[in-house]
RODO-2510 file (C-alpha; in nm, 4 decimals, decimal comma):
residues 567
     n   res          X          Y          Z
     1     x    -2,7001     0,7514    -1,2446
     2     x    -2,9418     0,9115    -0,9622
     3     x    -2,7651     1,1819    -0,7570
     4     x    -2,8424     1,0559    -0,4135
     5     x    -2,5970     1,2332    -0,1973
     6     x    -2,4840     1,6036    -0,2934
     7     x    -2,2833     1,6946    -0,0496
     8     x    -2,2337     1,6993     0,3258
     9     x    -2,3777     2,0282     0,3489
    10     x    -2,7143     1,9505     0,1471
    11     x    -2,7374     1,6117     0,3711
    12     x    -2,7340     1,8752     0,6661
    13     x    -2,9734     2,1136     0,5576
    14     x    -3,2454     1,9024     0,3895
    15     x    -3,1525     1,5509     0,3052
    16     x    -3,3046     1,4442     0,6352
    17     x    -3,6713     1,5762     0,4895
    18     x    -3,6945     1,2996     0,2453
    19     x    -3,4908     0,9957     0,3643
    20     x    -3,6732     0,7085     0,4155
    21     x    -3,6466     0,4165     0,6601
    22     x    -3,6069     0,2025     0,3229
    23     x    -3,2305     0,3100     0,2797
    24     x    -2,9608     0,2009     0,4090
    25     x    -2,6509     0,3950     0,3722
    26     x    -2,3231     0,2145     0,3348
    27     x    -1,9854     0,4406     0,4014
    28     x    -1,6566     0,2606     0,3429
    29     x    -1,2725     0,3488     0,3444
    30     x    -0,9881     0,1680     0,3026
    31     x    -0,5784     0,1618     0,2878
    32     x    -0,5688     0,4547     0,5283
    33     x    -0,2440     0,3981     0,6138
    34     x    -0,2066     0,5552     0,8914
    35     x    -0,4004     0,8648     0,8003
    36     x    -0,5008     0,9353     1,1700
    37     x    -0,4835     1,3023     1,2111
    38     x    -0,5587     1,5936     1,0495
    39     x    -0,2668     1,8020     1,1547
    40     x     0,1039     1,6945     1,0231
    41     x     0,3895     1,6595     1,2245
    42     x     0,5944     1,9530     1,0183
    43     x     0,4533     2,2307     0,8811
    44     x     0,0902     2,3208     0,8553
    45     x    -0,0364     2,1425     0,5500
    46     x    -0,3579     2,0067     0,6957
    47     x    -0,4950     1,6780     0,5576
    48     x    -0,7881     1,3959     0,5170
    49     x    -0,7935     1,1614     0,7878
    50     x    -1,0233     0,9414     0,9748
    51     x    -1,0949     1,2647     1,1555
    52     x    -1,2384     1,3481     0,8117
    53     x    -1,4393     1,0122     0,7302
    54     x    -1,5790     1,0846     1,1532
    55     x    -1,7493     1,4388     1,0254
    56     x    -1,8761     1,2828     0,7532
    57     x    -2,0109     1,0278     0,8670
    58     x    -2,1513     1,1668     1,1611
    59     x    -2,3205     1,4107     0,8620
    60     x    -2,4845     1,1479     0,7176
    61     x    -2,6116     0,9686     1,0442
    62     x    -2,7694     1,3052     1,1725
    63     x    -2,9294     1,3459     0,8803
    64     x    -3,1029     0,9883     0,8009
    65     x    -3,0498     0,8444     1,1164
    66     x    -2,7809     0,6560     1,2988
    67     x    -2,9709     0,3130     1,2538
    68     x    -2,9357     0,3716     0,8781
    69     x    -2,6030     0,3939     0,8350
    70     x    -2,2958     0,1042     0,8425
    71     x    -1,9380     0,2166     0,8857
    72     x    -1,6862    -0,0475     0,7030
    73     x    -1,3390    -0,0602     0,6388
    74     x    -1,1505    -0,2661     0,3794
    75     x    -0,7868    -0,2654     0,5100
    76     x    -0,4119    -0,1616     0,5738
    77     x    -0,4745     0,0858     0,8308
    78     x    -0,1488     0,0004     1,0299
    79     x     0,1510     0,0872     0,8330
    80     x     0,2417     0,3860     0,5984
    81     x     0,2554     0,6947     0,8486
    82     x     0,4564     0,7976     1,1633
    83     x     0,1602     0,7778     1,4091
    84     x     0,0680     0,3855     1,3060
    85     x     0,4663     0,3152     1,3030
    86     x     0,4897     0,4816     1,6819
    87     x     0,1954     0,2792     1,8133
    88     x     0,3535    -0,0609     1,6432
    89     x     0,6851    -0,0355     1,7304
    90     x     0,7643     0,2525     1,9539
    91     x     0,5191     0,2815     2,2016
    92     x     0,4453    -0,0739     2,1945
    93     x     0,3294    -0,1316     2,5337
    94     x     0,0370     0,1248     2,5577
    95     x    -0,3157     0,0529     2,4312
    96     x    -0,3101     0,0718     2,0342
    97     x    -0,4174     0,3598     1,8984
    98     x    -0,6570     0,2329     1,6231
    99     x    -0,8934     0,0386     1,7929
   100     x    -0,9519     0,3310     1,9934
   101     x    -1,0095     0,5037     1,6674
   102     x    -1,2104     0,2882     1,4994
   103     x    -1,4192     0,2330     1,8651
   104     x    -1,4640     0,6109     1,8984
   105     x    -1,5825     0,6358     1,5022
   106     x    -1,8519     0,3884     1,5769
   107     x    -1,6906     0,1034     1,2558
   108     x    -1,9124    -0,1757     1,2595
   109     x    -1,6497    -0,3629     1,0984
   110     x    -1,3226    -0,3959     0,9676
   111     x    -1,0957    -0,6171     0,7277
   112     x    -0,7289    -0,6797     0,7900
   113     x    -0,5006    -0,5627     0,4730
   114     x    -0,1488    -0,7060     0,3333
   115     x     0,0218    -0,4027     0,5149
   116     x    -0,1498    -0,4725     0,8404
   117     x     0,0220    -0,8412     0,8291
   118     x     0,3226    -0,6562     0,7388
   119     x     0,3479    -0,5279     1,0901
   120     x     0,4146    -0,8590     1,2281
   121     x     0,2459    -1,0870     1,4509
   122     x     0,3732    -0,9279     1,7762
   123     x     0,2014    -0,6032     1,5856
   124     x    -0,1356    -0,7309     1,4338
   125     x    -0,2111    -1,0064     1,7253
   126     x    -0,1822    -0,7092     2,0017
   127     x    -0,4487    -0,5261     1,7304
   128     x    -0,6871    -0,8085     1,6854
   129     x    -0,6780    -0,8737     2,0556
   130     x    -0,7701    -0,5016     2,1554
   131     x    -1,0382    -0,4730     1,8401
   132     x    -1,2625    -0,7916     2,0037
   133     x    -1,1676    -0,6528     2,3377
   134     x    -1,3835    -0,3211     2,2340
   135     x    -1,6221    -0,5462     2,0387
   136     x    -1,5399    -0,4674     1,6541
   137     x    -1,4963    -0,7158     1,4224
   138     x    -1,1291    -0,7890     1,2596
   139     x    -1,2031    -0,9587     0,9191
   140     x    -1,0334    -1,2143     0,6887
   141     x    -1,1789    -1,5284     0,6261
   142     x    -0,9093    -1,6576     0,3506
   143     x    -0,6295    -1,6447     0,6592
   144     x    -0,6516    -2,0450     0,6656
   145     x    -0,4802    -2,2172     0,9479
   146     x    -0,3480    -2,5984     0,9399
   147     x    -0,6761    -2,7645     1,0549
   148     x    -0,8780    -2,5311     0,8133
   149     x    -1,0351    -2,2642     1,0308
   150     x    -0,9638    -1,9752     0,9721
   151     x    -0,7358    -1,7696     1,1919
   152     x    -0,9366    -1,4422     1,1769
   153     x    -1,3281    -1,4201     1,2058
   154     x    -1,4834    -1,4516     0,8284
   155     x    -1,7755    -1,2922     0,8645
   156     x    -2,0015    -1,0509     1,1382
   157     x    -2,3902    -1,0113     1,1141
   158     x    -2,5132    -0,6481     1,2118
   159     x    -2,8076    -0,5484     1,3627
   160     x    -2,8692    -0,2107     1,1330
   161     x    -3,2565    -0,0227     1,1410
   162     x    -3,4137    -0,3292     1,2072
   163     x    -3,2485    -0,5210     0,9165
   164     x    -2,9986    -0,8849     0,9414
   165     x    -2,7035    -0,7135     0,7201
   166     x    -2,4156    -1,0090     0,6822
   167     x    -2,0636    -0,8828     0,6328
   168     x    -1,7815    -1,0959     0,4912
   169     x    -1,4327    -0,9948     0,5308
   170     x    -1,1200    -1,0988     0,3075
   171     x    -0,7297    -1,0127     0,2732
   172     x    -0,5254    -0,9990    -0,0238
   173     x    -0,4801    -1,3415    -0,1405
   174     x    -0,0984    -1,2578    -0,2613
   175     x     0,0369    -1,2384     0,0770
   176     x     0,2001    -1,4954     0,0582
   177     x     0,3961    -1,4198    -0,2646
   178     x     0,5346    -1,1151    -0,1093
   179     x     0,5926    -1,1695     0,2729
   180     x     0,8374    -1,3365     0,4629
   181     x     0,6797    -1,6499     0,5812
   182     x     0,7302    -1,5689     0,9531
   183     x     0,5079    -1,2589     0,9229
   184     x     0,2138    -1,4981     0,8019
   185     x     0,2991    -1,7967     1,0492
   186     x     0,0613    -2,0312     1,1507
   187     x    -0,1873    -1,9496     0,8135
   188     x    -0,2044    -1,9279     0,3937
   189     x    -0,3900    -1,6994     0,2546
   190     x    -0,5758    -1,8135    -0,0148
   191     x    -0,7033    -1,7437    -0,3453
   192     x    -1,0722    -1,4945    -0,3383
   193     x    -1,1646    -1,6813    -0,6523
   194     x    -1,3760    -1,8654    -0,6004
   195     x    -1,3776    -1,9052    -0,2363
   196     x    -1,6064    -1,5531    -0,1828
   197     x    -1,8903    -1,7101    -0,4152
   198     x    -1,8864    -2,0365    -0,2010
   199     x    -1,9076    -1,8632     0,1169
   200     x    -2,1558    -1,6177     0,0068
   201     x    -2,3852    -1,8912    -0,0963
   202     x    -2,3335    -2,1157     0,2194
   203     x    -2,3735    -1,8269     0,4796
   204     x    -2,6505    -1,6587     0,3058
   205     x    -2,8277    -1,9791     0,2870
   206     x    -2,7753    -2,0738     0,6688
   207     x    -2,8047    -1,6748     0,7977
   208     x    -3,1031    -1,5756     0,6211
   209     x    -2,9847    -1,2066     0,6070
   210     x    -3,1778    -0,8965     0,4691
   211     x    -2,8933    -0,7836     0,2722
   212     x    -2,5032    -0,9103     0,1843
   213     x    -2,1682    -0,6696     0,1824
   214     x    -1,8480    -0,8625     0,1248
   215     x    -1,5420    -0,6369     0,1938
   216     x    -1,1816    -0,7469     0,0283
   217     x    -0,8769    -0,5862     0,0168
   218     x    -0,8005    -0,6663    -0,2897
   219     x    -0,7245    -0,4233    -0,6463
   220     x    -1,0596    -0,3701    -0,8144
   221     x    -0,8560    -0,5085    -1,1090
   222     x    -0,9326    -0,6092    -1,4843
   223     x    -1,1583    -0,8863    -1,4507
   224     x    -0,9397    -1,1084    -1,6561
   225     x    -0,8247    -1,3332    -1,3743
   226     x    -0,4675    -1,2261    -1,4658
   227     x    -0,3846    -1,0647    -1,1111
   228     x    -0,4405    -1,2182    -0,7814
   229     x    -0,3970    -0,9231    -0,6268
   230     x    -0,6483    -0,7414    -0,7783
   231     x    -0,9452    -1,0026    -0,7877
   232     x    -1,2064    -0,7279    -0,7476
   233     x    -1,4075    -0,7437    -1,0763
   234     x    -1,3026    -1,1451    -1,0933
   235     x    -1,5029    -1,1905    -0,7900
   236     x    -1,7893    -0,9304    -0,8894
   237     x    -1,8735    -1,0752    -1,2054
   238     x    -1,9468    -1,4319    -1,0412
   239     x    -2,0468    -1,2997    -0,6779
   240     x    -2,4441    -1,4185    -0,7255
   241     x    -2,6314    -1,3134    -0,3397
   242     x    -2,4270    -1,0268    -0,2691
   243     x    -2,5385    -0,6875    -0,3023
   244     x    -2,2202    -0,4739    -0,2440
   245     x    -1,8514    -0,5428    -0,3284
   246     x    -1,6046    -0,3187    -0,1582
   247     x    -1,2679    -0,3548    -0,2790
   248     x    -0,9288    -0,1954    -0,1727
   249     x    -0,5377    -0,2173    -0,2217
   250     x    -0,4703    -0,0504    -0,5417
   251     x    -0,5471     0,2943    -0,4154
   252     x    -0,7781     0,3664    -0,6895
   253     x    -1,1383     0,5250    -0,6764
   254     x    -1,3652     0,2991    -0,8360
   255     x    -1,7870     0,2267    -0,8830
   256     x    -1,9482    -0,0332    -1,0682
   257     x    -2,3317    -0,0472    -1,0553
   258     x    -2,5444    -0,2635    -1,1955
   259     x    -2,9360    -0,4057    -1,1266
   260     x    -2,8420    -0,6909    -0,8970
   261     x    -2,4947    -0,5953    -0,7251
   262     x    -2,2313    -0,2904    -0,7072
   263     x    -1,8719    -0,2152    -0,6073
   264     x    -1,6895     0,0696    -0,4650
   265     x    -1,3445     0,1275    -0,3906
   266     x    -1,3165     0,4287    -0,2321
   267     x    -0,9321     0,4987    -0,2809
   268     x    -0,6454     0,5568    -0,0087
   269     x    -0,5905     0,7826     0,2902
   270     x    -0,9040     0,8991     0,3475
   271     x    -0,9315     1,1208     0,0937
   272     x    -1,2750     0,9580    -0,0281
   273     x    -1,4892     0,7562     0,0731
   274     x    -1,7476     0,4950    -0,0930
   275     x    -2,0808     0,5478    -0,0431
   276     x    -2,3750     0,2983    -0,1234
   277     x    -2,7466     0,3146    -0,0917
   278     x    -2,9386    -0,0026    -0,0587
   279     x    -3,3040     0,0623    -0,1415
   280     x    -3,5141    -0,1708     0,0664
   281     x    -3,9020    -0,2685    -0,0223
   282     x    -3,9604    -0,4311     0,3280
   283     x    -3,6594    -0,6675     0,3907
   284     x    -3,5989    -0,6915     0,0053
   285     x    -3,3216    -0,4935    -0,1489
   286     x    -3,4539    -0,3216    -0,4684
   287     x    -3,1914    -0,0905    -0,5520
   288     x    -2,8012    -0,0447    -0,5012
   289     x    -2,6372     0,2548    -0,5758
   290     x    -2,2439     0,3577    -0,5431
   291     x    -2,0431     0,6541    -0,5583
   292     x    -1,6948     0,8001    -0,4511
   293     x    -1,7192     1,0822    -0,2090
   294     x    -1,4488     1,3579    -0,1887
   295     x    -1,3706     1,4398     0,1725
   296     x    -1,2907     1,7978     0,2476
   297     x    -1,0051     1,8095     0,4668
   298     x    -1,0813     2,1352     0,6590
   299     x    -1,4069     1,9403     0,8312
   300     x    -1,3449     1,7191     1,0694
   301     x    -1,4547     1,6108     1,4026
   302     x    -1,3601     1,8747     1,6657
   303     x    -1,3833     1,6626     1,9204
   304     x    -1,1995     1,3838     1,7813
   305     x    -0,9659     1,5641     1,7443
   306     x    -0,9335     1,6844     2,1081
   307     x    -0,9990     1,3402     2,2223
   308     x    -0,6655     1,2240     2,0602
   309     x    -0,4132     1,5229     2,1120
   310     x    -0,2112     1,3455     2,3691
   311     x    -0,1267     1,0515     2,0931
   312     x    -0,0801     1,3243     1,8304
   313     x     0,1560     1,5248     2,0699
   314     x     0,3565     1,1977     2,1496
   315     x     0,4129     1,1008     1,7778
   316     x     0,4851     1,4656     1,7162
   317     x     0,7566     1,4841     1,9498
   318     x     0,8917     1,1220     1,8738
   319     x     0,9022     1,2391     1,4652
   320     x     1,0980     1,6118     1,5030
   321     x     1,3970     1,4646     1,7102
   322     x     1,6801     1,5218     1,5152
   323     x     1,8731     1,2790     1,3436
   324     x     2,1792     1,4192     1,1437
   325     x     2,2463     1,6539     0,8500
   326     x     2,2354     1,6519     0,4863
   327     x     2,4656     1,8107     0,2321
   328     x     2,2710     1,7702    -0,0445
   329     x     1,9229     1,7421    -0,1220
   330     x     1,7541     1,4038    -0,1688
   331     x     1,5359     1,3877    -0,4499
   332     x     1,3401     1,0532    -0,5429
   333     x     1,2395     1,1775    -0,8995
   334     x     1,6387     1,1589    -1,0027
   335     x     1,6372     0,7883    -0,9724
   336     x     1,4471     0,7656    -1,2600
   337     x     1,6456     0,8672    -1,5109
   338     x     2,0276     0,7213    -1,3578
   339     x     2,2366     0,7125    -1,0346
   340     x     2,1576     0,9511    -0,7796
   341     x     2,2486     1,0621    -0,4068
   342     x     1,8946     0,9390    -0,2988
   343     x     1,9354     0,5979    -0,4230
   344     x     2,3249     0,5913    -0,3775
   345     x     2,1995     0,6271    -0,0024
   346     x     1,9930     0,2989     0,0209
   347     x     2,2533     0,1195    -0,1682
   348     x     2,5337     0,2384     0,0747
   349     x     2,3181     0,1393     0,3200
   350     x     2,2099    -0,2141     0,2401
   351     x     2,5927    -0,2912     0,1024
   352     x     2,7403    -0,1616     0,4572
   353     x     2,4886    -0,3362     0,6464
   354     x     2,4924    -0,6406     0,4712
   355     x     2,7827    -0,6616     0,3376
   356     x     2,6854    -0,8279     0,0211
   357     x     2,8235    -0,8363    -0,2607
   358     x     2,5570    -0,6238    -0,4585
   359     x     2,2538    -0,4262    -0,3835
   360     x     1,9212    -0,3907    -0,5672
   361     x     1,7014    -0,1176    -0,4656
   362     x     1,4301     0,0682    -0,5746
   363     x     1,3202     0,4748    -0,5155
   364     x     1,0230     0,3581    -0,3012
   365     x     0,9081     0,7593    -0,2555
   366     x     0,7658     0,8169    -0,5815
   367     x     0,8188     1,1908    -0,5442
   368     x     1,0054     1,2458    -0,2211
   369     x     1,2062     1,4857    -0,1224
   370     x     1,4528     1,5871     0,1616
   371     x     1,6373     1,9570     0,1423
   372     x     1,9994     1,9712     0,2571
   373     x     2,0359     2,0570     0,6271
   374     x     1,9033     1,9173     0,9494
   375     x     1,7130     1,6099     0,9055
   376     x     1,4399     1,4774     1,1305
   377     x     1,2973     1,1081     1,2249
   378     x     0,9896     1,2794     1,0095
   379     x     1,2397     1,2095     0,6901
   380     x     1,2916     0,8873     0,7513
   381     x     0,9410     0,7926     0,6079
   382     x     0,9853     1,0188     0,3337
   383     x     1,3374     0,8329     0,2768
   384     x     1,1943     0,5096     0,3379
   385     x     0,8080     0,4922     0,3609
   386     x     0,7953     0,1117     0,3732
   387     x     0,8959    -0,1202     0,6803
   388     x     1,0819    -0,3890     0,4852
   389     x     1,3359    -0,5859     0,6397
   390     x     1,6897    -0,6210     0,4858
   391     x     1,7285    -0,9680     0,3247
   392     x     2,0545    -1,1465     0,1348
   393     x     1,9788    -1,3811    -0,1107
   394     x     2,2337    -1,5876    -0,3026
   395     x     2,1920    -1,5378    -0,6840
   396     x     2,4173    -1,6508    -1,0576
   397     x     2,5328    -1,3786    -1,2298
   398     x     2,3013    -1,4505    -1,5233
   399     x     1,9992    -1,4327    -1,2694
   400     x     2,1274    -1,0736    -1,1658
   401     x     2,1273    -0,9656    -1,5168
   402     x     1,7798    -1,1517    -1,6201
   403     x     1,6352    -0,9393    -1,3308
   404     x     1,7552    -0,6436    -1,4312
   405     x     1,6403    -0,6799    -1,7697
   406     x     1,2474    -0,7466    -1,6733
   407     x     1,3198    -0,4012    -1,4090
   408     x     1,4352    -0,1858    -1,6672
   409     x     1,1346    -0,3321    -1,9255
   410     x     0,8954    -0,2059    -1,6730
   411     x     1,0818     0,1275    -1,6324
   412     x     1,1403     0,2148    -1,9865
   413     x     1,0349     0,1507    -2,3388
   414     x     1,1948     0,1525    -2,6871
   415     x     1,2274     0,5263    -2,7773
   416     x     0,9424     0,6349    -2,9752
   417     x     0,7926     0,9530    -2,8472
   418     x     0,8637     0,8282    -2,5061
   419     x     1,1553     0,6069    -2,3726
   420     x     0,9801     0,5869    -2,0134
   421     x     0,7226     0,4155    -1,9830
   422     x     0,4453     0,6580    -1,8752
   423     x     0,0906     0,7047    -1,9921
   424     x    -0,1279     1,0079    -2,0529
   425     x    -0,3686     0,9645    -1,7646
   426     x    -0,3458     1,0496    -1,3693
   427     x    -0,2366     0,8112    -1,1128
   428     x    -0,4540     0,8452    -0,7944
   429     x    -0,2085     0,6025    -0,6222
   430     x     0,0793     0,9030    -0,6600
   431     x    -0,1414     1,2209    -0,7018
   432     x     0,0414     1,2253    -1,1061
   433     x    -0,2139     1,4566    -1,2290
   434     x    -0,1962     1,3395    -1,5858
   435     x     0,1516     1,1527    -1,7141
   436     x     0,2054     0,8781    -1,5006
   437     x     0,4458     0,5647    -1,4954
   438     x     0,2563     0,2426    -1,6620
   439     x     0,4235     0,0256    -1,3787
   440     x     0,4640     0,0965    -1,0238
   441     x     0,7923     0,2634    -1,0026
   442     x     0,8779     0,0691    -0,6181
   443     x     0,9676    -0,2206    -0,8463
   444     x     1,2349     0,0183    -1,1140
   445     x     1,5373    -0,2102    -0,9311
   446     x     1,8765    -0,0712    -1,0192
   447     x     2,1901    -0,2549    -0,8988
   448     x     2,5227    -0,1501    -0,7041
   449     x     2,8346    -0,3215    -0,6815
   450     x     2,8503    -0,3565    -1,0887
   451     x     2,9037    -0,1451    -1,3562
   452     x     2,6693    -0,2025    -1,6016
   453     x     2,4715    -0,0204    -1,8925
   454     x     2,0940    -0,0236    -2,0484
   455     x     2,0917     0,0590    -2,4210
   456     x     1,7588     0,2089    -2,4711
   457     x     1,7843     0,1378    -2,8028
   458     x     1,8027    -0,2763    -2,7658
   459     x     1,4798    -0,5114    -2,7744
   460     x     1,3741    -0,6221    -2,4270
   461     x     1,5697    -0,8917    -2,2674
   462     x     1,8930    -0,7329    -2,4245
   463     x     1,9570    -0,4146    -2,2824
   464     x     2,1764    -0,4696    -1,9965
   465     x     2,5704    -0,4946    -2,0263
   466     x     2,7454    -0,5448    -1,6940
   467     x     3,1203    -0,4845    -1,7668
   468     x     3,2810    -0,5648    -1,4016
   469     x     3,2186    -0,5322    -1,0740
   470     x     3,2345    -0,2088    -0,8908
   471     x     3,6310    -0,2862    -0,7963
   472     x     3,6880    -0,3237    -1,1459
   473     x     3,7156    -0,7563    -1,1184
   474     x     3,5758    -0,9598    -1,3782
   475     x     3,1583    -1,0388    -1,3618
   476     x     3,1019    -1,3792    -1,4445
   477     x     2,7306    -1,4949    -1,5072
   478     x     2,7925    -1,8489    -1,3788
   479     x     2,9484    -1,7006    -1,0358
   480     x     2,7516    -1,6841    -0,7507
   481     x     2,6693    -1,3781    -0,5529
   482     x     2,5206    -1,2288    -0,2411
   483     x     2,2831    -0,9764    -0,3349
   484     x     2,0757    -0,7354    -0,0412
   485     x     1,7477    -0,6785    -0,1265
   486     x     1,3851    -0,5628     0,0662
   487     x     1,2054    -0,8051     0,1838
   488     x     0,9465    -0,7618    -0,0377
   489     x     1,1773    -0,8108    -0,2879
   490     x     1,3327    -1,1724    -0,1560
   491     x     0,9714    -1,3322    -0,0915
   492     x     0,8691    -1,2329    -0,4767
   493     x     0,7401    -0,9415    -0,4597
   494     x     0,7149    -0,7739    -0,7937
   495     x     0,7904    -1,1178    -1,0037
   496     x     1,1752    -0,9895    -1,0700
   497     x     1,2953    -1,2793    -0,8739
   498     x     1,0490    -1,5162    -1,0144
   499     x     0,9671    -1,4167    -1,3590
   500     x     1,2277    -1,2301    -1,4244
   501     x     1,5708    -1,4220    -1,2664
   502     x     1,3387    -1,7350    -1,3700
   503     x     1,3537    -1,8999    -0,9727
   504     x     1,0248    -2,0864    -0,8473
   505     x     0,8936    -1,9095    -0,5926
   506     x     0,9150    -2,2655    -0,4091
   507     x     1,2879    -2,1930    -0,4303
   508     x     1,3304    -1,8507    -0,2817
   509     x     1,3562    -1,9246     0,0846
   510     x     1,6232    -2,1667     0,0240
   511     x     1,8251    -1,8859    -0,1558
   512     x     1,8308    -1,6495     0,1627
   513     x     2,1622    -1,6454     0,3439
   514     x     2,0959    -1,3317     0,5281
   515     x     1,8353    -1,1692     0,7628
   516     x     1,8267    -0,8313     0,9179
   517     x     1,6884    -0,5320     1,0480
   518     x     1,4177    -0,2992     0,9030
   519     x     1,5964    -0,0616     0,6110
   520     x     1,4486     0,2272     0,7754
   521     x     1,6027     0,1161     1,0796
   522     x     1,9450     0,1169     0,8500
   523     x     1,8883     0,4285     0,7175
   524     x     1,8779     0,6243     1,0268
   525     x     2,1667     0,4682     1,1428
   526     x     2,3925     0,5883     0,8758
   527     x     2,2978     0,9260     0,9244
   528     x     2,2938     0,9443     1,2501
   529     x     2,6463     0,8147     1,2494
   530     x     2,7837     1,0846     1,0745
   531     x     2,8352     1,4399     1,1243
   532     x     2,7550     1,5517     0,7564
   533     x     2,6111     1,3112     0,4676
   534     x     2,7560     1,4818     0,1345
   535     x     2,7439     1,3488    -0,2358
   536     x     3,0662     1,1621    -0,1537
   537     x     2,9712     0,9468     0,1009
   538     x     2,6724     0,8014    -0,1369
   539     x     2,8331     0,8046    -0,4666
   540     x     3,1554     0,6009    -0,3424
   541     x     3,2224     0,4557    -0,7436
   542     x     3,4469     0,1690    -0,6041
   543     x     3,1499     0,0709    -0,3619
   544     x     2,8988     0,1220    -0,5966
   545     x     2,9797     0,0982    -0,9384
   546     x     2,8067     0,3065    -1,2003
   547     x     2,5379     0,2586    -1,4616
   548     x     2,3257     0,4694    -1,7193
   549     x     2,1465     0,4717    -2,0129
   550     x     2,3002     0,4922    -2,3138
   551     x     2,3242     0,5745    -2,5972
   552     x     2,3207     0,9523    -2,4131
   553     x     2,2444     1,1332    -2,7298
   554     x     1,9121     0,9233    -2,7721
   555     x     1,8096     0,8830    -2,4139
   556     x     1,8990     1,1759    -2,1857
   557     x     1,6773     1,4601    -2,4078
   558     x     1,4123     1,1917    -2,4260
   559     x     1,4261     1,1132    -2,0458
   560     x     1,4376     1,4880    -1,9246
   561     x     1,0765     1,5318    -2,1908
   562     x     0,8984     1,2334    -2,0141
   563     x     1,0238     1,3570    -1,6633
   564     x     0,8668     1,6842    -1,7387
   565     x     0,5556     1,5431    -1,8610
   566     x     0,5193     1,3405    -1,4856
   567     x     0,6086     1,5603    -1,2763
***
C-alpha cells in the first residue's frame, strides 16, 4: 500500500507541497474512554489523549487544508477515566466537558457507544442536548423507539471541500443484552446486519452524496456472523455503496483495504487514530486507502491544554483526596491463580452490601496495582474501573455450578504446555506485549460464600466440586440461593448466566431480587469506614469460603509459568 502519510513531521514540512484538492482525509477516534487530558492525576507520566489527537489533526489540516479533513469519533467517550466520572456524576450541574472538547477540536460527527449508554439517561440525555446546542451530531441510528423512529439521529450530511459527505452512525447491537433496561429505556438496539446495508442504499439514493462513511461502535470481528457485538466485517463484506467503514469497541486497531471500500479501527484511548484518504476524480471516489497512525504523547495542542486547565485541576483535586489505608498491596493479577486480597475485597464488599448468600466477581482491572499505605480516590478506578451496579439474583445451586464451569473453561485449559488459556500474541486491549489471555479476564468469575475446588485435569463441564457453604453447611444443587454480581453479569454480559447457567435471557430480569448502588461506591465506603484494611478483613473464610486449583502439584507450576509469560 502506498505510504500516503509518513509522519506528522513530514506532513508539516512537505506534504502540503503535493496535496491535491482531489483528496479528502478522514481522521477517526474511538473508545477514548475519558482520555481527555495528557497529564496524569498522580505522578508525572504523560499519556496520549484528545490533546494528542488535536495536535495531529491540526497538523494535517495545516498540510492539506482544513476543508479537506473530516474528523469523526466512533463512541465510548463518557466512561473509563476519572475525568469522565467527575463530569458525569460529581460536577453534574455544570456543562459536561465532552461536548466542549469535541467542539474545540472541530469534530464533524460523533457516535455513541455502549459505555456511553451505561452512564444512564441523566448523563447521556444531557450530553446529547449539549452536543445539539453546539451543532455536533451524536449518532446512533439503531437505537429504535417504540414508534419506530430513532432515539438519536442516524446520519449527517457534511460539506467538505465542496463535496457532500454522508456520515451514518450506529451503536453496538448487543447493548440490550448487557445493560440494565432502565439504562436504555425508551429504545431498543437492533442488529447492524442487515440494517446498515439497507439504510446506506436508501439514504444514498435519496441524498446522492459524493462519498459515504459508516461509523459503527462495533468490533471488527471475524466476519462469520457469530458475534453480535463485533459485526464490523459482517457489515463490510456486504456494504455496497459505502466508501469507508469505521469500527470500534474491541480496542483492536485494524485496517482492511480493497478496491471498493476500506475499514479502519484506530484502537483505544487515543493511542492511535485511523486515517483514511479518499481520492476523487471530479465528484467520484476513485481510491480509498486506510491506515492506523501511532500518536506521540509528547506532542499536544498546548492551547487546548491551557483552555481546559481549570477542568483538569478540578478533576485532580477530586481524585487525589484521601480515602483510607491498606496494610497490604492489591494486585489484580493475583486473582488469576486463586484467592487473593484483590478479589477478596470485591467479594467481601458485595456480600456485606447485599446480604447475599454467594458472591460472583471477576478481576475487572487486568493488571491493576494499589500499593500499601494511603489510598486516594484515584485508586478506586484501579480497583474498580467500571460503573457497574450491584445486583442480586436468585439462582439454583446447579445454576451456580454451571455458571462457574463456563467461567473456568474460558479461564483455564486441560494441562499440556499451559493451564491458563493463553495465546502467543499481543493484546492491545490490555497492553500485554506478547502472551495474552484468549478470553477477556473480566469474565473470569470466581465465587465466594462456598467452598469448592477446580480440577484442572478434568474435562470442561466437570471441573467444579462444591463441598459446602462457607459456614460448613451443606450446598444443595436444588436449593435456591441469592447471588451478588455486577449489573453487567446480571443482564447477560459474558453469557455466563445464559450459556453457562442455561437461563433464557428473557428470564433474567425476573431473577433479580435486589438492585443497589455502583460497586465502586461500595468499595469506597468499605475502605473509608475502616482505619486500616488488612488481609484478615478481606479474607474471612467463614464469610468467603475458599477455592483453589487442584491437583496443586500439576496446577501450581504451570500457573506460575503462564503468569510469567503474560506479565
